[in-house]
C-alpha angles and dihedrals in degrees: 000000000000114000122207126196150130139276101236123318123323132212091263090063092071093037088059089056099258119136113170131059090234086068093060095098091056090050093047092050089050089053091049093247129137108190137064133185112208110218119230097155092132095043141306100276102151116113121231090246094051091045092052092048092049091047092052090052090051094049090053089060095037093246115163110224132213130164132220112223124223116296093228094073108127112185096178101038116147086219100085094202091053091047094051092044085066088071090058092049090053091048091051089050092047092052091050096049091045090053087054092051092247126127111202131079116190120200145173115236094215133232129315087242109197095327128108109257094250092053092045090051092049090054091047092050089053090049090049091056091050090050092054091048091049092050091053093046091052097048093255100111091119092065115098117222118208120197109207130225108241134223105219123075094227092055123093102243117093115145091258092049092051089049089054091053091048091054090064090080132003090230092067115101122196123239103216110200102192093188089055093049090048092049098046090055096040100250103332096152110078110128141036087257090061090054091044091054090056092049091046091052090054092049092049095046105038104012137251097282096063093036091056092060101034121150118239143192119199134189140124110260133195112226145185130198087284092056130243118037106164143338118256137190129256088261089075112106099181113060110027148140102206115225098211098080090049092053089049094053092044090053093044094050094040093235124170108207129157106242116200117191116220100181117150103270096326100079096129096045093046094044089052089051091054092048093049091052093047092050090051088059098051102044 
């Protein structure tokens, strides 16, 4: 089953009269959504008690939980201390999402710094292996980590680079951010064939089982020659990508991803629009 949800709370959350994060599951249910990605981009600051309470509220409404790890993870940093600190940030994120009853941690790999891309990727692959070992050693081996495709050219996170990270361990699931992929290649996603090529690459590189349940972020994103500039809403008619062809290929191939909308302030409204279109295809 495909799950649709939001990255954090959108502007409509307050407009609907909600005030506290603990109310998010009620809002999501009202919007017809069933997934939520808890945002820890600036650090994992949620207590175990608060995490457990939020998780219980989500379970009551059948909301699937994931968590976005801190943005300052840098898996290929030339500063060895900074690189290895990334392991700790993932562990902190894994503990938090486990306390919530969720199972997926999404993270950015970081920039290539001053390294050639192949050397940066080699460092990141080594860090990925250390992360998996640390998760196992800390009783967190049941948490799924999801490296994300990135939107800026100087960031480590092309589709091929994310596939390489996923090959470190068969438990790793990719987070395919289609807006990021479209932005880093200046509008490369235009047709259903473009989406199909991305899905086919996943199937060829990591197999059909993991591809079927991949994690996804989706939004329209403004870009420059350097890639991502800013997130937009579905009202944008210039930058894309369009979500309809993606829903069509997901329906055709009977995939079951978690799709998290990252539109600029309209996550809930836009996620509901994606879900409605998808449901119209599978009746």
